[in-house]
C-alpha positions as MATLAB code, in Angstrom:
seq = 'MPSSTAALHDAEVSPRPSPTPHPAPRQQAAPAAGDASVLFARAAALLPEIAEGAAAREQARELPYALVRRIAEAGLLTFRIPREYGGPGASVRDVIRFVIDLAAVDSNIAQALRPNYGIIDGLLFSGSEQERRHWFPRLLAGDIFGNGGVERGGAHGAISARIRPDGGQFRVSGTKYYSTGALFADWIASIALDEEGRETHFIVPRERAGVELVDDFDTIGQRLTASGTTRFHDAVVRAEEIRPRYIQRDRRNPVTPLFQLFLAAVHAGIARNALHDAVHFARHKARPIRHSSAEKSVDDPYVQETVGQIASQAYAAEATVLRAADAIDAAWADRLADAALTEASVAVAQAQYFAVEAALRAAELAFDVGGASATDRRHNIDRHWRNARTVANHNPRQWKAAASGAWHLKGEGPPTTGLF';
ca = [
      18.953   41.597   65.636;
      20.056   42.571   62.070;
      18.179   45.545   60.659;
      16.628   43.542   57.798;
      15.338   40.921   60.227;
      14.006   43.615   62.520;
      12.121   45.234   59.653;
      10.563   41.907   58.724;
       9.658   41.280   62.374;
       8.025   44.717   62.630;
       6.014   44.071   59.458;
       4.747   40.804   60.890;
       3.686   42.080   64.301;
       2.357   45.523   63.376;
      -1.406   45.673   62.794;
      -2.475   45.498   59.172;
      -4.988   48.035   57.809;
      -8.597   46.997   57.594;
      -9.957   45.987   54.190;
     -10.673   48.857   51.813;
     -14.369   48.629   50.813;
     -15.410   49.653   47.327;
     -17.457   52.895   47.374;
     -19.743   51.739   44.520;
     -21.948   48.736   45.346;
     -22.194   45.876   42.873;
     -25.212   45.514   40.609;
     -26.182   42.775   38.202;
     -23.904   42.869   35.161;
     -25.494   43.005   31.715;
     -25.599   39.740   29.763;
     -22.355   38.943   27.998;
     -22.211   40.477   24.525;
     -21.755   38.095   21.624;
     -20.576   40.840   19.295;
     -18.777   44.181   19.536;
     -21.802   45.951   18.044;
     -23.755   45.163   21.229;
     -21.069   46.819   23.331;
     -20.943   49.888   21.089;
     -24.728   50.229   21.436;
     -24.417   50.093   25.221;
     -21.608   52.634   25.081;
     -23.685   55.008   22.955;
     -26.382   54.966   25.634;
     -23.955   55.512   28.520;
     -21.418   57.997   27.131;
     -23.731   61.066   27.215;
     -24.312   60.463   30.902;
     -20.567   60.227   31.509;
     -20.028   63.458   29.570;
     -22.553   65.322   31.691;
     -20.755   66.938   34.584;
     -17.276   65.684   33.596;
     -15.767   69.182   33.750;
     -17.410   69.864   37.108;
     -16.195   66.530   38.500;
     -12.675   67.455   37.518;
     -12.903   70.834   39.241;
     -14.321   69.323   42.430;
     -11.980   66.303   42.248;
     -14.941   63.980   42.571;
     -14.014   60.407   41.670;
     -16.849   58.883   39.551;
     -17.013   55.495   41.257;
     -20.599   54.748   40.211;
     -19.994   55.598   36.542;
     -16.926   53.366   36.374;
     -18.933   50.559   37.932;
     -21.629   50.998   35.298;
     -19.031   50.828   32.500;
     -17.778   47.527   33.850;
     -21.237   46.093   34.390;
     -22.195   47.060   30.829;
     -19.422   44.702   29.686;
     -17.357   47.506   28.161;
     -14.128   46.070   29.559;
     -14.665   42.731   27.804;
     -14.231   43.576   24.101;
     -11.258   41.251   23.605;
     -12.511   38.214   25.529;
     -12.974   35.470   22.899;
     -16.388   34.062   22.145;
     -15.439   30.615   23.414;
     -15.103   32.194   26.858;
     -18.370   34.122   26.613;
     -17.033   37.398   25.218;
     -17.513   39.175   21.878;
     -14.043   38.350   20.488;
     -13.522   41.895   19.250;
     -10.439   43.382   17.604;
      -7.818   45.733   19.000;
      -9.301   48.368   16.699;
     -12.665   47.937   18.454;
     -11.034   48.472   21.850;
      -9.168   51.568   20.695;
     -12.267   52.997   19.017;
     -14.153   52.679   22.303;
     -11.278   54.197   24.291;
     -11.232   57.240   21.996;
     -15.002   57.640   22.401;
     -14.715   57.337   26.179;
     -11.744   59.716   26.415;
     -13.680   62.232   24.318;
     -16.145   62.583   27.192;
     -13.870   61.837   30.171;
     -10.181   61.141   29.602;
      -9.666   60.313   33.273;
     -12.020   57.345   33.226;
     -10.538   56.129   29.956;
      -7.001   56.024   31.305;
      -8.109   54.538   34.620;
      -9.490   51.453   32.843;
      -6.264   50.731   30.952;
      -5.132   47.816   33.180;
      -8.241   45.792   32.359;
      -7.490   45.595   28.644;
      -3.830   44.803   29.282;
      -4.735   41.901   31.543;
      -7.026   40.421   28.893;
      -4.459   40.651   26.111;
      -1.801   39.290   28.452;
      -3.958   36.230   29.007;
      -4.595   35.927   25.269;
      -0.871   36.195   24.556;
       0.588   33.730   27.026;
      -1.982   32.847   29.680;
      -2.803   29.242   30.406;
      -6.241   27.766   29.882;
      -6.638   27.569   33.645;
      -5.850   31.274   34.046;
      -8.263   32.287   31.314;
     -11.025   30.222   32.880;
     -10.217   31.838   36.214;
     -10.063   35.541   35.240;
     -12.311   35.989   32.181;
     -15.538   35.161   34.086;
     -14.689   37.815   36.655;
     -14.411   40.482   33.967;
     -17.620   39.280   32.353;
     -19.320   39.562   35.756;
     -18.322   43.236   35.964;
     -15.181   43.057   38.067;
     -12.711   45.938   37.663;
      -8.924   45.565   37.685;
      -6.443   48.233   38.717;
      -2.689   48.470   38.722;
      -0.155   48.838   41.508;
       3.152   48.313   39.788;
       5.319   51.439   39.630;
       7.361   52.683   42.577;
       9.039   55.981   43.358;
      12.724   56.350   44.096;
      15.676   54.457   42.695;
      16.227   53.716   39.047;
      13.248   53.887   36.690;
      11.409   50.584   36.917;
      13.255   49.468   40.066;
      11.224   47.309   42.468;
      11.664   47.326   46.237;
       8.454   45.503   47.217;
       9.120   41.986   48.505;
       7.119   38.773   48.481;
       7.967   35.691   50.537;
       6.454   32.233   50.985;
       4.332   31.641   54.057;
       3.210   28.039   54.233;
       1.064   27.306   51.192;
       0.640   30.987   50.372;
       2.724   34.193   50.259;
       3.095   37.528   52.038;
       3.848   40.813   50.263;
       5.035   44.156   51.630;
       5.857   47.350   49.771;
       4.568   50.672   48.482;
       3.461   51.439   44.927;
       2.723   54.749   43.275;
       0.957   55.571   39.961;
      -1.551   52.823   40.725;
      -3.694   53.380   37.628;
      -7.368   52.847   38.386;
      -6.694   51.118   41.715;
      -9.219   53.152   43.702;
     -11.938   52.130   41.240;
     -10.890   48.483   41.169;
     -12.033   45.232   42.756;
      -8.670   43.580   42.051;
      -5.158   45.041   42.240;
      -2.451   43.681   39.936;
       1.068   44.273   41.189;
       4.646   43.035   41.225;
       7.284   42.293   43.877;
      10.644   40.568   44.120;
      10.914   37.130   45.679;
      13.707   36.023   48.003;
      15.987   35.415   45.023;
      15.293   38.816   43.472;
      12.985   37.538   40.727;
       9.941   39.502   39.621;
       6.698   37.974   40.859;
       3.373   39.184   39.501;
       0.145   38.765   41.431;
      -3.480   39.944   41.667;
      -5.232   40.411   45.015;
      -8.715   41.669   45.939;
      -8.923   45.219   47.242;
     -10.716   44.023   50.393;
      -7.774   41.843   51.430;
      -6.459   42.750   54.885;
      -3.130   44.507   54.540;
      -4.009   46.159   51.203;
      -4.221   49.918   51.679;
      -5.398   52.240   48.890;
      -4.596   55.918   49.390;
      -6.271   58.724   47.431;
      -3.193   60.953   47.168;
      -2.665   61.330   43.397;
      -1.677   64.978   42.918;
      -0.880   66.083   39.373;
      -1.865   69.031   37.187;
      -4.065   66.838   34.988;
      -5.768   63.444   34.833;
      -6.605   63.995   38.481;
      -9.430   61.461   38.518;
      -7.625   58.371   37.221;
      -7.853   56.905   40.749;
      -4.088   56.414   40.669;
      -3.050   56.991   44.255;
      -0.613   55.042   46.412;
      -1.068   51.317   47.047;
       0.547   49.871   50.150;
       0.924   46.197   50.949;
       1.361   45.556   54.673;
       2.383   41.895   54.869;
      -0.753   41.089   52.843;
      -1.600   37.510   51.936;
      -1.223   36.412   48.320;
      -2.763   33.034   47.595;
      -1.083   30.574   45.265;
      -3.765   30.940   42.592;
      -3.286   34.729   42.660;
       0.312   34.467   41.458;
       0.560   35.247   37.740;
       3.188   34.217   35.231;
       5.258   36.965   33.704;
       3.444   37.515   30.421;
       5.907   40.023   29.002;
       9.541   39.061   28.526;
      11.669   42.166   28.039;
      14.069   40.453   25.645;
      11.455   39.799   22.957;
       8.476   41.499   21.384;
       4.901   40.943   22.396;
       1.486   42.389   21.435;
       0.611   43.628   24.940;
       3.116   46.460   25.242;
       2.050   48.126   21.950;
      -1.562   47.924   23.112;
      -0.692   49.599   26.421;
       1.142   52.359   24.554;
      -1.551   52.831   21.914;
      -4.065   53.137   24.736;
      -2.335   56.360   25.802;
      -2.438   57.645   22.224;
      -6.160   56.865   22.119;
      -6.637   58.946   25.276;
      -4.857   61.830   23.530;
      -7.088   61.467   20.469;
     -10.123   61.621   22.743;
      -8.798   64.725   24.493;
      -8.408   66.440   21.116;
     -12.006   65.622   20.232;
     -13.200   66.870   23.620;
     -11.297   70.134   23.108;
     -13.130   70.499   19.784;
     -16.464   69.946   21.524;
     -15.759   72.629   24.117;
     -14.422   75.083   21.522;
     -17.565   74.710   19.434;
     -19.814   75.072   22.473;
     -17.986   78.171   23.679;
     -18.076   79.813   20.246;
     -21.786   79.125   19.864;
     -22.980   80.036   23.344;
     -20.379   82.138   25.157;
     -18.016   84.012   22.861;
     -18.497   87.536   21.462;
     -16.849   88.837   18.278;
     -13.941   91.153   18.832;
     -14.828   94.856   18.399;
     -13.359   95.301   14.916;
     -14.782   92.022   13.581;
     -17.313   92.300   10.767;
     -19.319   89.440   12.281;
     -22.262   89.903   14.600;
     -21.863   86.394   16.027;
     -18.654   84.568   16.860;
     -19.670   81.616   14.713;
     -19.578   83.980   11.706;
     -16.111   85.335   12.486;
     -13.709   83.899    9.872;
     -10.878   83.581   12.377;
     -13.049   81.651   14.830;
     -14.075   79.420   11.952;
     -10.458   78.926   10.967;
      -9.462   78.103   14.549;
     -12.231   75.534   14.958;
     -11.228   74.039   11.629;
      -7.663   73.651   12.879;
      -8.850   71.928   16.052;
     -11.132   69.637   14.052;
      -8.259   68.695   11.761;
      -6.017   67.833   14.687;
      -8.710   65.682   16.295;
      -9.609   63.969   13.013;
      -6.011   63.176   12.112;
      -5.148   61.940   15.608;
      -8.072   59.528   15.614;
      -7.281   58.239   12.130;
      -3.623   57.747   13.016;
      -4.385   55.889   16.218;
      -6.899   53.589   14.531;
      -4.404   52.801   11.775;
      -1.869   51.772   14.430;
      -4.551   49.558   16.003;
      -4.909   47.844   12.628;
      -1.160   47.129   12.747;
      -1.540   45.309   16.076;
      -4.484   43.338   14.689;
      -2.345   42.457   11.666;
       0.351   41.120   14.000;
      -2.198   38.881   15.701;
      -3.404   37.712   12.276;
       0.215   36.920   11.380;
       0.492   34.745   14.501;
       2.612   37.350   16.250;
       5.540   37.028   13.890;
       8.458   39.160   15.031;
       8.455   41.255   11.844;
       4.755   42.046   12.230;
       5.183   42.918   15.911;
       8.084   45.216   15.045;
       5.992   47.012   12.429;
       3.185   47.351   14.968;
       5.573   48.833   17.544;
       6.813   51.383   15.011;
       3.254   52.248   13.981;
       2.260   52.772   17.610;
       5.330   54.947   18.292;
       4.443   57.155   15.320;
       0.800   57.350   16.391;
       1.800   58.285   19.934;
       4.076   61.072   18.775;
       1.403   62.599   16.557;
      -1.475   62.121   19.009;
       0.434   63.953   21.753;
       1.153   66.881   19.441;
      -2.443   66.945   18.198;
      -3.969   66.908   21.684;
      -1.681   69.645   23.000;
      -2.282   71.794   19.924;
      -6.050   71.299   19.973;
      -6.170   72.091   23.694;
      -4.205   75.310   23.170;
      -6.254   76.450   20.181;
      -9.493   75.955   22.122;
      -8.770   79.252   23.918;
      -8.560   81.157   20.605;
     -12.303   80.930   19.935;
     -12.967   83.431   22.732;
     -11.450   86.336   24.585;
     -10.237   86.547   28.150;
     -13.451   84.959   29.418;
     -12.366   81.668   27.839;
      -9.810   81.410   30.642;
     -12.414   81.719   33.402;
     -11.960   78.773   35.724;
     -15.687   78.043   35.694;
     -15.410   76.917   32.060;
     -12.459   74.632   32.905;
     -11.232   74.634   29.308;
      -7.681   74.372   30.575;
      -8.331   70.807   31.716;
      -7.768   69.576   28.152;
      -4.213   70.924   28.035;
      -3.481   69.772   31.589;
      -4.809   66.291   30.845;
      -2.932   66.014   27.548;
       0.274   67.270   29.141;
       0.008   64.762   31.996;
      -0.604   61.758   29.723;
       2.253   62.897   27.473;
       4.670   62.761   30.374;
       4.114   59.045   30.881;
       6.614   58.256   28.119;
       8.913   60.775   26.369;
       7.615   61.369   22.865;
      11.141   62.232   21.687;
      11.991   58.554   22.081;
       8.971   57.627   19.961;
      10.160   59.836   17.114;
      13.747   58.632   17.466;
      12.676   54.979   17.349;
      10.622   55.652   14.235;
      13.561   57.439   12.625;
      15.954   54.590   13.391;
      13.516   52.150   11.825;
      13.147   54.148    8.627;
      16.845   54.971    8.345;
      18.450   51.696    9.373;
      15.700   49.107    9.754;
      16.432   49.085   13.468;
      13.446   48.028   15.566;
      12.369   49.853   18.744;
      13.670   48.636   22.113;
      11.883   45.635   23.610;
      10.894   47.477   26.768;
       7.624   48.518   28.344;
       7.718   51.776   26.397;
       7.359   50.216   22.926;
];
């Protein structure tokens, strides 16, 4: 028996893992919001609760399943669903504003929810009416979507997972890593190659037999993004779960800039969170250095100057990211004209470059408001730098600056890949 046939035979006869139950039980979702202001009001009520214990959760590596469920059931994943489908029809700016606010209290949760917003804008960009009617109600009901697309080994972006027809449905086998938010999710979006080597996108429920979610994500930061390994063991994919390829790599689209700006928004939130911790430490923990003229750290001019630097980094990062969001909204308003999409891609690249620098700088400066005790592990101030560093490594910021430079020097647009 040829080796390839033997492998397929083994996959078919070996027992498939049992369904992976969701740790957080479902509750009744809040009524659909008719306006973004309703969602921001719900967020304002929930964010303080998310902030409480975020540092301790990170130290204990405690995945906040229940909090993520509450975010979804509050409708906070549905900003962009149009009103004709029961959503608030909010702007990209509204989404990014919320992501910054969420990342400012827990950057892990913010990044983990990234696939949900990409799926919605993918449907808005090129989804059929049938697909929108199929998936939008699930988001409005509080369902959570995760990702299982990237694999390890081989060339960057290479796919080894395979999908094959099986009667009126399909079977998929393969292993995915960097499965953003998958452990939190009800649905897993992924990609495999069909028998002719073509990319096939699909979404399957987490409880499907043969879908195995492994909590093995091990990085220095963003440890709670629920991004472990996803394995498909000859799992069934139904015909209606196959998705069209929304993003063609030979032309521009509005979804990729949103995905990239999402990461910049996480960085802006990290910078703001570093400011929060620096202020708290200076007010409640720090002591003036012996030769300082101040009796309290908050009166020390160098502590004041340091906090001012952090505040400036956080303020500028947020403003830059929101301005790039406006560029994506402008592209939608211009009916996704290529020139407008190119300008949006450049704006996002510039925002990403600055937001990374701002978050790393703010996270480093946070230690300068105190002495050696600021490095005590119990304060966990280092999580801001670790988180910012980890998000920054998703896409090289040197390429963002180079793409911006090429645009300004030669009018050359960024590459039409998943990084721009």
